[in-house]
N, C-alpha and C positions, 0 to 999 in steps of 0.2 A: 340444497339449492345451489351452493357453491360448485358442487361436483357434477353439475348436469352437463352432459357431453364429454366428460373428461374421464380417462381411465381411472378406475379404482381398484385397488388391490387388497387382498387379506393377508396379513402376517400375524401369526400366533393369535388369531381370533379378532385382531383389531383392523378396522378398514382404514386404508391410507390412500389419500389422493395423490396420483401421480403427476407432477408438474414439471415443465421444461425450466431450465435455469436461464438467468439473465446473462446475455454476453455482450460486452461492450466492444464497439469498434475500434476506440482509442482509449488508452489510459495514459495519463500524464500524472506521473507519481514523483515524489520528492524523496531522496534517499540521502544518507550521510556520506557513504563512500561508494566507490565502484572501482573495479579494476578493468584493465583494457579488454578483458573477455566479456564484460557485461555483467559479472556477479555484483550483487548488491548487499550492502550493509545499511540497516536503518538505526535510528536512535529513538528511544523513549516512545512516545505515542505513535510516532510514524510506523510502528510495527503493527498497528491495529488493523488497517485496512489495506495499505500499500501493497504488501506481499499478495494478498488475495486479488486484488484488481490487476497486479501484474500478470498473473496467471490466467485470469479470466478474459482479458482483452485480445482481440485479434492483432493489434499493434500496441506496443508498450514504449513510451519515451520516458526516461528516467532523468530528473534533473538532480545532479549531484553536487555536493560541496567541494569534493576532492576526488581526483582520478589518480589511481596508483597503478603500478606495474602489475601484470598479471602474475598469479602465484604469490602475491604478498599476503593475502588473507589465509588465515587458519580455515581449512574447509568447514570446520564446525561453526565458524562465524559467518558463513554465507547465509543470508536470510532469504534471497531470491537468487537462483541460479541464472546465469547469463542466457540460456536457452529461451527464456521467457522475455528478454529485453531486446528490443530492436534497435533502439537508439539511445545513447547516452550523451547528454548535454552538460557541460560544467557551468554551474551557476556562477554569475558575477556578482550578485548582490545576495549576501547571506545574513542580512538584517533580520533580526527576530523581532517582529512587531507584536508587542505585548501591551495591555493596557498600562497607562502610566498612573502611579500612585500619587494622588495630590491629597495632601492634608492641609488642614488649618490649624492654627493654634487653638488650644482650648480655652474657653472662657472661665475666668476665675469667679467663682461664686462667692 
């Protein structure tokens, strides 16, 4: 039912439905560091989807915490090459909004 009107191909005896990928017009991503060439480094969970979205979008705008000179990064530390990044904007507010831990004193029984 799902494959009606769509191309289906067989690989090693299994039927597979061929689909087109999703392509974004604009990706606004958050990175930890960028150099002046647009190479990006991410920290922690930002590496989950940001590099993929940077490569899938027609235009990528990266908001970064710090911009450094080109060739500052070790090439092995570049998570997204600058060829995928169209604009780099240095963020002015780097506040990490996390939930607040509020505790109350325990009742003595």
